[in-house]
C-alpha positions, 0 to 999 in steps of 0.5 A: 500500500502506498503511503502519502506523506505530508512534509513540513513546508520548510522541508518541501523545498528540500526534495533532494534530502538524502535519506540514504545516510540514515540508519533505521532504528526503532525509537525504543532502542535509541540510546547513548550508544547511538550518539553522533549517529544519523538515525531514521525512526518512527513514532507519534507526537506525544507533545510539543512546544516552541522554544524561541530561537532554539526551534521546537521541542517535540517528545516522540512516543513509541512502545512505551518510550518517550524520546526528546527531540529538537527541531531547529525551526518553529512549527505551527501547532496545527501542523504537528498535533498530538498523536500525529504519526511521522518518520523523522531523521536526525542525529543523536546528541548528548542531553545536557539538561536535567530533565531526565532524558537519556539523549536528545535527538536533533531532527534534520527532516521529518515526514508526517503520515497524516496530521491528527485532529484535536485529540479528544481525551485528556486528564480532565475527561470524565469516566463515562467519556473515557469508557466511550473513547476507550480506544483513544484513552489507551494513550493516556499515561494511566492506560499506557501504564495499564497495558504494560503492567497487565502484560507483565503480570500475565507473564509473572503468572506464566513464569510461576507455573512454568517453573513449577512444571504446570501444564497450560491448557486452553479449555473450551469457553462454549459449554453445556454444563455449569460450575457455579449457580445457574443464575449466573450463566449466559445462555446461547443457542448452539445450533439449536441446542442450549449452551452457555459461556463458561463460568469456570474451566475448573472441570476441564482442568480436573480431567487433565490432572490424571495425566499432568498432575498439575495444570493451569489456564488463563482464559476468560470466564463469564458471570451473568450477575447483575451486580453493578459494583466497582469489583464485578465484571461480566467477562474477566481473566480467570487464572485457574489451576488444579493439582493432584495428590495434595491436601488442603494445607498443600493447596493453601501453600501453593496459592500463597507461594503464587500470589507472593511470587507474582506480586514481588516479581511484578513490583521488582520489574514495574517499580520505576513505572509505578513511581513515575505514574504515582510518586507517593505510591506505597508498596505492599509488604506482605507478611508470610505465612498469610494469616487464616481464619475460618468462616465460623471464627470470622462470624464470631470475630465480627460480632466481638468487634461490634461490626454489624451487617448493613441492616444493623444486625449481627452476623450469624452462621449462614450469612454471606460475608459481603465485600465491605466486611471482607475488607474490614476483616483484612484490615483489622484481623490481618493488618492489611495483608492477604488473608485466607478465609476458610471452611465455608458451610457446605450448604452454601458451596457447589457440588464438587467441594470436599467436606471436612470431618464435620460434613457441615463445612468444606475444605475451601478458602477464599483469599482476601486482598487489602482494599478489595476483598476476595480475589481467589476461591479454591477448595479440595474436590470430592473424589468419591463417585457417589458423593459427587452424584449426591452433590448434583442431586442436592443442587437439583442438577442432572448429572448425566451431562457431566458423565465425562467429569464423574468418570474422574471418580471412576477411573483412578480417583485421587486427592486433588484441589484447585483454585481460580483467581480474578486477574483484574481484581489482583491488578486493581488491588495492587495498584489501588485503583477504585474500579475493577474496570481499570484492569481491563482493556475494554471492560464488560459489565452490566451496562457496557458491551462496547467498544 
């Protein structure tokens, strides 16, 4: 495809400008090793300002890096607007000012691809407009950071699992069975048959365990909850894993190791970027081992502390613990470090969760995170065939479509357990952002399914 270049008027006369002397180098790679070299690069105008007789300072941007440039002539604002894309040619020089730039690029010539119109997004843009213009909001400092941070945190998870010899799988997201309550299923027509968008890949992970022993996936899950809160999404990245031949304590140890490793690795790599975006950011210092409290003891703790439900009544066994109460528990009981809330009541949990010696409670746990509450749920799984069938009956679910799952309890059952972590919740919790939507590229929630 032929590109039609627009060239600054001072340069249109220089049609004989010789570009053959300039070596093409990606903007990201330009550094002190290129000083005095003639370079050709490409980028977008991040901002610009005329500087009197010195000419015009232009900050060029590409691949998360800003390159300080100097052009020896003034440039009319309409001829070089923000996010205009262009090729530029010049010489890399030392930077003698104290602005932090590694080098200063002196532009000899530039070719504008197309002058961009006035950019509609800035630091004062309202939240709704930022969502409507999400494709352009990605060019704001916070969203630029988000892209880099999300990508690196995904890498941290994969490296954790790879180093511990987990097998990564890519399970289907179009399913005909459920894992959690049926009220949270997105239903769809699958060539005349009823199907759903998956709530979790857990059951498929469990089928891999007899071969791999340890398996994980990081794919989307979907929940049709009409929860219009700052921590709920209808589509989210679900980090899930299953392990064979473990006990409940082993499961919690793996979860703790994973969260600690990912968070510390993320902080180590992203520290400078975080401080550039948020100079006053306070890094979490997690204490290990993570504290634990059972559901039963948590109910007692709320009442002993005088912490009431929204209706002013005391908590009682059987109550769901809402997110605000989870945040209180993390802050008050665990000194604002991650906390395992364990052993939920069997009646409130899905058919697959293994019970403790007291069948009223399950070998289950949620991991609660400072300022956000639950980010992970996990449990040991039932391994006896009849126990699974009884669980299906208790919840009014026909077990026949789950034959491929119940076969795991017939052909070589083993003790096994696993967990699922909401990736966006962890990222948002770490960054202390106020809304889980900030952890997504294009968030999906009750009132939004675009762009």
